C-alpha positions as CSV (number, residue, x, y, z in Angstrom):
1,M,-68.9,-167.4,11.2
2,H,-70.5,-170.8,12.3
3,G,-68.7,-173.9,12.5
4,T,-69.4,-177.5,13.4
5,K,-67.3,-180.3,13.7
6,A,-68.5,-183.7,14.6
7,A,-66.2,-186.8,15.8
8,E,-66.4,-190.2,17.5
9,R,-64.5,-190.4,20.6
10,R,-62.9,-193.9,21.4
11,V,-61.1,-194.6,24.9
12,R,-58.9,-197.1,25.1
13,R,-57.0,-198.7,28.4
14,L,-53.4,-198.7,28.2
15,R,-50.9,-200.2,30.8
16,N,-50.6,-196.8,32.6
17,G,-53.4,-195.2,31.9
18,W,-55.6,-194.5,28.4
19,T,-55.4,-193.2,25.2
20,V,-58.4,-190.8,23.6
21,A,-58.9,-191.1,19.9
22,F,-61.3,-189.1,17.5
23,E,-62.2,-190.3,14.1
24,P,-63.7,-187.3,11.8
25,R,-67.5,-187.3,11.0
26,G,-67.9,-184.3,9.3
27,T,-67.2,-180.4,9.2
28,H,-69.7,-177.8,8.5
29,Y,-69.4,-173.9,8.0
30,E,-71.6,-170.7,7.5
31,I,-70.5,-167.6,7.1
32,N,-72.9,-164.8,6.3
33,E,-72.0,-161.1,4.6
34,W,-68.1,-161.8,5.3
35,P,-66.2,-158.6,5.1
36,N,-62.7,-158.8,3.4
37,D,-60.8,-157.6,6.2
38,E,-57.3,-159.2,6.7
39,S,-57.1,-158.0,10.2
40,L,-59.7,-160.8,10.9
41,V,-57.2,-163.8,9.7
42,R,-56.0,-164.1,13.1
43,G,-59.1,-164.6,14.7
44,I,-60.1,-166.7,12.2
45,V,-57.0,-169.2,12.3
46,A,-57.3,-169.6,16.0
47,S,-60.8,-170.3,16.1
48,L,-60.2,-173.3,13.5
49,T,-57.1,-174.3,15.7
50,R,-59.6,-173.9,18.9
51,L,-62.1,-176.4,16.7
52,A,-59.5,-179.1,15.8
53,L,-57.9,-178.9,19.4
54,Q,-61.2,-180.2,20.8
55,F,-60.5,-183.5,18.7
56,H,-57.3,-183.8,19.2
57,D,-55.7,-187.7,20.5
58,F,-54.0,-187.5,23.7
59,N,-53.0,-190.1,26.4
60,V,-53.8,-189.6,30.1
61,G,-52.0,-191.7,33.2
62,R,-53.8,-193.7,35.8
63,T,-54.9,-190.9,37.7
64,G,-56.8,-189.2,35.0
65,D,-53.6,-186.6,34.5
66,F,-52.7,-185.4,31.1
67,S,-50.0,-187.2,29.9
68,Q,-49.1,-186.3,26.2
69,S,-50.5,-185.7,22.9
70,A,-50.6,-188.2,20.1
71,A,-51.1,-188.2,16.4
72,A,-49.4,-185.2,15.2
73,D,-49.9,-185.7,11.6
74,K,-53.9,-185.8,12.2
75,F,-53.7,-182.6,13.7
76,G,-51.9,-180.8,10.5
77,S,-54.5,-182.6,8.3
78,A,-57.5,-181.8,10.1
79,I,-56.2,-178.1,10.0
80,R,-55.2,-178.0,6.3
81,S,-59.0,-179.8,5.9
82,D,-60.8,-177.0,7.6
83,V,-58.8,-174.5,6.2
84,K,-59.6,-175.4,3.0
85,A,-63.2,-175.7,3.6
86,V,-63.3,-172.3,5.0
87,T,-61.4,-170.7,2.1
88,E,-63.3,-172.8,-0.6
89,F,-66.6,-171.3,1.0
90,L,-65.4,-167.8,1.2
91,A,-64.0,-168.0,-2.7
92,Q,-67.9,-168.5,-3.2
93,N,-69.2,-165.9,-1.5
94,N,-66.9,-163.3,-3.3
95,A,-64.3,-163.1,-0.5
96,S,-60.8,-161.4,-1.7
97,A,-58.2,-163.7,-2.8
98,P,-55.6,-161.8,-0.3
99,L,-57.9,-162.5,2.4
100,T,-58.1,-166.4,1.6
101,Q,-54.1,-166.6,0.7
102,Q,-53.5,-164.9,4.1
103,I,-55.8,-167.7,6.2
104,R,-53.9,-170.3,4.4
105,K,-50.7,-168.7,5.2
106,E,-51.2,-168.1,8.7
107,A,-52.7,-171.6,9.5
108,G,-49.8,-172.9,7.8
109,Q,-47.6,-172.0,10.7
110,Y,-49.3,-174.9,12.8
111,G,-47.9,-177.8,10.3
112,N,-44.4,-176.7,11.3
113,S,-42.1,-177.7,13.9
114,H,-41.7,-174.5,15.6
115,Y,-45.6,-175.1,16.6
116,G,-44.9,-178.3,18.0
117,D,-44.9,-177.6,21.7
118,S,-47.3,-175.1,21.4
119,V,-49.8,-177.6,20.1
120,E,-48.8,-179.8,22.9
121,A,-49.4,-177.4,25.4
122,L,-52.8,-176.2,23.7
123,V,-54.3,-180.1,23.9
124,A,-52.7,-180.2,27.5
125,E,-54.6,-176.9,28.2
126,T,-58.1,-178.1,26.6
127,Y,-58.0,-181.4,28.7
128,N,-57.3,-179.4,31.9
129,M,-59.7,-176.8,31.6
130,E,-62.6,-179.5,30.4
131,T,-61.5,-182.6,33.3
132,G,-58.0,-182.5,34.8
133,T,-58.7,-179.3,36.9
134,W,-62.1,-180.8,38.5
135,I,-60.3,-184.4,39.6
136,G,-61.1,-184.7,43.2
137,A,-62.4,-181.0,43.2
138,S,-65.1,-180.4,46.1
139,L,-67.0,-177.4,45.1
140,E,-70.1,-176.2,46.5
141,Q,-72.9,-174.8,44.6
142,G,-73.4,-171.1,43.7
143,V,-70.1,-170.4,45.7
144,W,-67.3,-168.5,43.2
145,Y,-63.6,-169.6,43.3
146,E,-60.5,-168.2,42.2
147,M,-57.2,-169.6,40.9
148,N,-54.0,-168.5,38.4
149,V,-53.0,-170.7,35.9
150,P,-50.9,-170.1,32.8
151,L,-53.4,-170.0,29.7
152,S,-52.5,-169.2,25.9
153,L,-53.7,-165.8,24.8
154,P,-56.7,-166.0,22.1
155,L,-55.0,-164.3,19.5
156,A,-51.5,-165.5,19.9
157,P,-52.2,-169.5,20.8
158,E,-48.3,-169.7,21.1
159,L,-47.7,-167.4,23.8
160,F,-49.0,-168.0,27.3
161,V,-49.8,-165.6,30.0
162,T,-51.1,-166.6,33.9
163,H,-54.6,-165.6,34.0
164,Q,-56.9,-164.7,36.7
165,I,-60.0,-167.3,36.9
166,E,-63.1,-167.3,38.6
167,F,-65.1,-170.1,38.4
168,A,-68.4,-171.6,39.9
169,F,-70.4,-174.5,40.4
170,T,-74.1,-173.2,39.4
171,R,-76.5,-176.2,39.3
172,Q,-77.5,-179.5,38.4
173,V,-78.7,-179.8,35.0
174,P,-79.6,-183.0,32.6
175,C,-76.4,-184.1,30.8
176,T,-78.4,-184.3,27.4
177,A,-81.1,-182.4,26.0
178,D,-83.5,-185.3,26.1
179,S,-83.0,-186.3,29.8
180,K,-85.0,-185.4,32.4
181,D,-82.5,-186.4,35.2
182,E,-80.4,-183.6,36.3
183,A,-77.2,-186.0,36.8
184,C,-74.8,-183.6,35.6
185,A,-73.1,-180.2,36.8
186,E,-73.0,-177.2,35.1
187,I,-69.3,-175.6,35.8
188,V,-68.8,-171.9,34.5
189,L,-65.4,-169.8,34.5
190,R,-64.2,-166.5,33.4
191,A,-60.5,-166.0,32.7
192,T,-58.6,-162.7,32.0
193,P,-54.6,-162.3,31.9
194,D,-52.8,-160.9,34.6
195,P,-52.1,-157.2,33.4
196,E,-48.9,-157.0,34.7
197,E,-47.5,-159.9,33.2
198,L,-49.2,-159.3,30.3
199,S,-47.9,-155.6,29.7
200,I,-44.4,-157.6,30.5
201,R,-44.9,-159.5,27.5
202,L,-46.1,-157.5,25.2
203,V,-43.3,-155.1,25.6
204,N,-40.7,-158.1,24.9
205,L,-42.7,-158.7,21.9
206,S,-42.5,-155.1,20.6
207,Q,-38.6,-155.2,21.2
208,M,-38.6,-158.5,19.3
209,M,-40.2,-156.7,16.8
210,R,-38.2,-154.1,16.7
211,L,-34.9,-156.2,16.2
212,S,-36.5,-158.2,13.8
213,Q,-37.1,-155.5,11.5
214,G,-33.7,-153.4,12.0
215,T,-32.7,-151.6,15.2
216,L,-33.5,-148.2,13.7
217,R,-36.9,-148.9,13.7
218,D,-39.2,-147.4,16.5
219,E,-40.8,-150.0,19.0
220,V,-44.5,-150.7,18.2
221,A,-46.5,-150.1,21.2
222,L,-48.7,-153.3,21.8
223,Q,-51.9,-153.4,23.2
224,L,-54.2,-156.3,23.9
225,S,-57.6,-156.9,25.7
226,S,-58.9,-160.2,26.1
227,A,-61.6,-162.5,28.1
228,T,-62.3,-165.9,27.8
229,Y,-65.7,-167.7,28.9
230,M,-66.4,-171.3,29.4
231,R,-69.5,-173.5,30.5
232,L,-69.0,-176.9,31.1
233,V,-71.5,-179.9,31.8
234,T,-70.3,-182.7,33.4
235,E,-71.0,-185.9,35.0
236,P,-69.3,-185.4,38.6
237,K,-68.8,-189.2,39.3
238,T,-66.7,-189.8,35.9
239,L,-66.1,-186.6,34.5
240,Q,-67.5,-187.1,31.5
241,L,-67.8,-184.2,29.4
242,F,-71.1,-183.9,27.8
243,E,-71.2,-180.0,26.7
244,S,-68.1,-177.5,26.3
245,D,-68.9,-174.0,25.2
246,L,-66.0,-171.7,25.0
247,R,-65.9,-168.1,24.0
248,C,-63.2,-166.1,23.6
249,Y,-62.8,-162.2,23.2
250,A,-60.1,-160.3,22.0
251,Y,-59.1,-156.8,20.8
């Protein structure tokens, strides 16, 4: 599945910082030979959520630190609109009704108040990974650095686990495809969940599943393997982001 979403970004000065708002300018999806496999639903919905979060309104403080997300109703509307576009496309390509129904059900959770804190945390995570982390940073080209930060899991965005991150400033590049001046910096990073913390989280989740379905039910042995890769193209002086390529792999 390939999706493209366009929006116009508007930045407005506030008394104690700035507000960033996005006006949608169209969404397009291309899906080829889609299998009727309901096990893919969570991955689909996670991808739609990530895409919507790239265009979620938020506020930042005077120093550029994330303050809070804004216009929660717009996020819910964006998710519903994207889900409608995807399910209609699937229906036109003879996808099974249970598959499209499951997508709607899974995505519907993000409109509930239960996910309010998760959405706030995911918006903050997106901003910090793309901009906030690099405020005041001094990176030597070609040197790999390490840090540990809590990030959401690709197939369970509401769960945050400490990730081990490796990142580097790799080279100077043009900010846009039609520019010849190498005024931007390319930053690449790789993040994997801390294995010990992830194991504890999975055990706790397994116990919760067992209790929710009856105390006599055997615990489910949960396993998860995931990795997140990101490539950023940003202007070093202003940290204006020109390109963000995020790829999440999970099993």
